C-alpha positions in Angstrom: -3.4 6.3 -85.5 -7.1 5.8 -86.3 -6.3 2.8 -88.5 -4.3 1.2 -85.7 -7.2 1.4 -83.3 -9.5 0.0 -86.0 -7.1 -2.9 -86.6 -6.9 -3.7 -82.9 -10.7 -3.9 -82.7 -10.9 -6.2 -85.8 -8.2 -8.5 -84.4 -9.9 -8.6 -81.0 -13.3 -9.5 -82.7 -11.6 -12.3 -84.8 -9.9 -13.8 -81.7 -13.2 -13.7 -79.8 -15.2 -15.5 -82.5 -12.4 -18.1 -83.1 -12.4 -18.8 -79.3 -16.2 -18.9 -79.3 -16.3 -21.3 -82.2 -13.9 -23.7 -80.4 -16.0 -23.9 -77.3 -19.4 -24.2 -79.1 -18.6 -27.5 -80.8 -19.9 -31.0 -79.9 -16.9 -32.9 -78.3 -15.1 -35.2 -80.8 -16.6 -38.7 -80.6 -19.7 -37.6 -78.5 -22.2 -39.3 -80.8 -19.9 -42.1 -82.1 -21.7 -44.8 -80.2 -25.0 -44.0 -81.9 -23.7 -43.6 -85.5 -25.6 -45.8 -87.9 -28.1 -47.1 -85.4 -31.8 -47.0 -85.6 -34.8 -47.9 -83.5 -34.2 -49.2 -80.0 -30.5 -49.6 -80.5 -30.3 -45.8 -81.3 -32.5 -45.0 -78.3 -30.3 -47.1 -76.0 -27.0 -45.6 -77.3 -28.3 -42.0 -76.9 -29.5 -42.8 -73.4 -26.0 -44.0 -72.5 -24.6 -40.8 -74.0 -26.7 -38.5 -71.8 -27.1 -40.9 -68.9 -24.9 -38.9 -66.4 -26.6 -35.5 -66.9 -27.8 -33.4 -63.9 -31.5 -33.1 -63.6 -33.2 -29.9 -62.2 -36.9 -29.7 -61.3 -39.1 -27.5 -63.4 -40.0 -25.5 -60.3 -39.0 -25.7 -56.7 -37.9 -23.6 -53.7 -34.3 -24.6 -54.5 -32.4 -24.2 -57.8 -34.8 -25.0 -60.7 -35.0 -24.6 -64.5 -36.2 -21.0 -64.1 -33.1 -20.1 -62.0 -30.8 -21.7 -64.6 -32.5 -19.9 -67.5 -32.1 -16.5 -65.7 -28.4 -17.1 -65.3 -27.9 -18.4 -68.8 -29.8 -15.6 -70.5 -28.4 -12.7 -68.3 -26.6 -10.0 -70.2 -23.0 -10.1 -68.9 -22.6 -6.3 -69.3 -25.9 -5.5 -67.5 -27.5 -7.8 -65.0 -30.9 -6.1 -65.5 -31.1 -7.3 -69.1 -31.4 -10.7 -70.8 -30.1 -11.7 -74.2 
């Protein structure tokens, strides 16, 4: 019975890390437009890659970088902790 519980934990951990690995990758083709470029051509291609990002101010009364960092670093099992 103890081995069954241990095996379930191992399988759960493996599935978790496989799922995490799948979501933590750069999307296929993300940097294809900048491959092999240098100088201003590289700069321009990278600009086009990230051109549609959302900008947040460093500090403001609305949502800012500090608010985002608090959310991103919050421990999901304990809101009083950061990871």
